[in-house]
C-alpha positions, 0 to 999 in steps of 0.5 A: 913262282910257276914261271920261275919253276918252269925255267929251272932244270929238272935236276935242280928241281929234284934237288930242291925236292930233296932239300925239302924232304930232308927238312920236313922228314928228318928236320935237318939238312947240310951241304954234304947231303946234297953232295953225296946224294947227287954226286955234285961238287961243293960249289954246286951244292952251295949254289943250290942252297942259295937259290933255294933260299932265294925262292923259299927262304921262309922255309929254312934257317941256318943253325950254327950249333948244328952246323946245318939248316933246320926247317922253320916253324912255318915251313910250307914245302913248294917242291915236295908233295908231302905224303905220309902214305908215300913215305911208308910205301917207300919203306915197305918197298925197301923191305921187299927189295923193290927199292934199293937203299940208295933210292931212299933219302934217309940219312939213317933208315928208322927201325922198320919191319913188316909181317911176312908177305908171300910174294907171287912171282910174275915171270918177266917174259910173260909180263912183256908178252902181256904188255905187248898184246895190250899195246897192239890190241892183239890176242895171245895163246896162254896155257892157263892153270885154273883150280880144276884144269890146265889148258890152252886159251886165247885171250886179248888183254887190255889192262892189268889189275891188282886185287891186293894179293895177285896181279891179273890180266883183264882180257877178252876171252876169245873162247867164252866171248866175254871179259874176264880176269886171268891171274898172271901167276897161273899162266905157265906158257905163252904163244905168239900174238894173233889178231883179235876182234873186240871192243874195250868199251864193251867191258862194262864191268871194267869201265863202270865204277861204283861207290862203296859205303864202309862203316864200322860194324854195327855189333861193336860198342861205341868205343870200338866203333870210334877206333875203327872210324879213326883207322879207316878215316871215316867221316860221319861214321862212313868211308866212301870209296869209288872203285871199278865194278871189276875190282869191287868183287875182290875188295869185298872178298879181301875185306870179308865183307861178304861174310855176315856171320863173322864176329863183329870184332873180327869183321870190324867193318861192314858195307852199307850198300853191299846188296846194291854193289853185288847187284850192279856187278851182276847187271854189268855182266848182263849189259856187257853180253848185250853190247857184244851181241848187238855188235855181232848182230850189226856185223852180220 
């Protein structure tokens, strides 16, 4: 199967994926679906259907009443990566305008809505400059609006990060000589690229990961804990999530895990190893400064 797949063109493999998508998620496929979605002729659609049945005939059956193809009872997709989360993300992207109607494969999009989301607009020119600085490992001057002041700073970004609400540039701060996060929407002006001397390997908080141990809040009764465990797909009462130390801070804040006085019904979850995670974050900052200082000493 692997060798045969490699010999097929990407457009044909994409159409096979589409066929399995229609069968799995909508429970029906006809020749017209292929023709309209991929702008191909009726003969080409017929060839695709025949070829697919030669490869995965156990997945598909023709129903003369429906005048179309239906999934078999034991369907095993070979070209489609089945993921409910992926499908729901596509629907969300459709609602927010990130995807256009023609980019989703539903014949009829199911009724769907979402709570209002306050979109933080990132300027395209700014993002282009940040990406260029990352590629070329250079610094750029930015006018940055913090909560207390607006001033020019020099940063050398090496990565992008999303904290659940905002996009950040993970960067070497040339002024403070350490690694920090800069919210992209707070940058209102960008200067030219400049040379920068820094080592990404010194950003310990970015490169080092830790496992967060989440559990249902101990203050909930057994039924409520069981509901929360199902919500978060916990196993044996715990959900372990590996995360960069630099992102753990934002996750803890976003999930209110650093607020022990919240009512159990509002908090819903706790982190078993909160103290250890916070200690690891602080230690990473110490280790980063030690690495930077060691490099400076060698250079001198």
